[in-house]
C-alpha positions in Angstrom: 0.1 0.1 -0.1 2.9 2.1 0.7 3.1 5.0 -2.2 6.3 4.9 -4.2 7.6 8.1 -5.7 9.7 8.3 -8.7 11.2 12.0 -9.5 12.5 12.8 -12.9 13.0 16.5 -13.6 9.9 18.0 -12.3 7.7 15.6 -13.2 6.5 12.8 -10.0 5.2 9.5 -10.8 3.5 8.0 -8.1 2.7 3.7 -7.8 1.1 1.9 -5.3 3.1 -0.6 -3.6 6.2 -2.5 -4.9 3.4 -5.1 -6.5 0.3 -3.0 -8.2 -2.5 -2.6 -5.8 -5.9 -4.2 -7.0 -8.0 -1.8 -8.6 -11.3 -4.1 -8.4 -14.8 -3.0 -7.6 -14.4 -4.0 -4.0 -10.8 -3.1 -3.2 -9.1 0.0 -5.2 -7.1 3.1 -4.5 -9.6 6.2 -4.6 -7.0 8.9 -5.0 -3.6 9.6 -4.9 -1.9 12.9 -3.7 1.3 14.6 -3.6 1.8 17.0 -0.5 4.4 19.3 0.6 5.0 21.6 3.9 1.6 19.8 4.9 -0.7 21.0 1.8 -2.2 18.7 -1.2 -0.5 20.1 -4.3 -1.6 17.4 -6.9 -4.5 14.7 -6.6 -5.7 12.5 -8.9 -9.0 10.5 -8.3 -9.0 6.8 -9.3 -11.4 4.5 -10.3 -11.9 0.7 -10.4 -10.0 -0.7 -13.4 -7.9 2.0 -13.8 -4.0 1.6 -13.1 -3.0 2.9 -9.6 -0.5 5.3 -10.5 -0.6 9.1 -11.2 2.0 11.6 -12.8 2.0 15.4 -11.5 4.2 18.4 -12.5 5.7 20.6 -10.3 8.2 23.6 -10.1 10.1 22.2 -7.3 9.8 18.8 -6.4 12.0 19.3 -3.0 10.0 17.5 0.1 7.4 16.3 -1.8 5.3 13.2 0.1 2.5 11.1 -1.2 -0.2 9.8 -0.1 -2.9 7.4 -1.2 -6.2 6.3 0.0 -7.3 2.2 0.2 -11.5 1.8 0.3 -10.6 -0.9 2.7 -7.3 0.0 4.3 -7.3 3.7 4.7 -4.7 6.1 4.0 -1.2 5.0 3.4 2.1 7.6 3.5 5.3 7.6 1.6 
């Protein structure tokens, strides 16, 4: 469940888990957010059947963390 962050220049790619999280009707990731200094600066809503990942473009990647919400297991932070 832990979000995995990949950074390349000003692009941030977040994937959920080292093994791809299920995205089924009964068990899925509802959203992925990126956070900086305690504030959400990007959010992607996800739906069953989609890949549990998101890409964001930011000016400064320093201090970025990610979090995601599993409909069964709650909120997880990188």
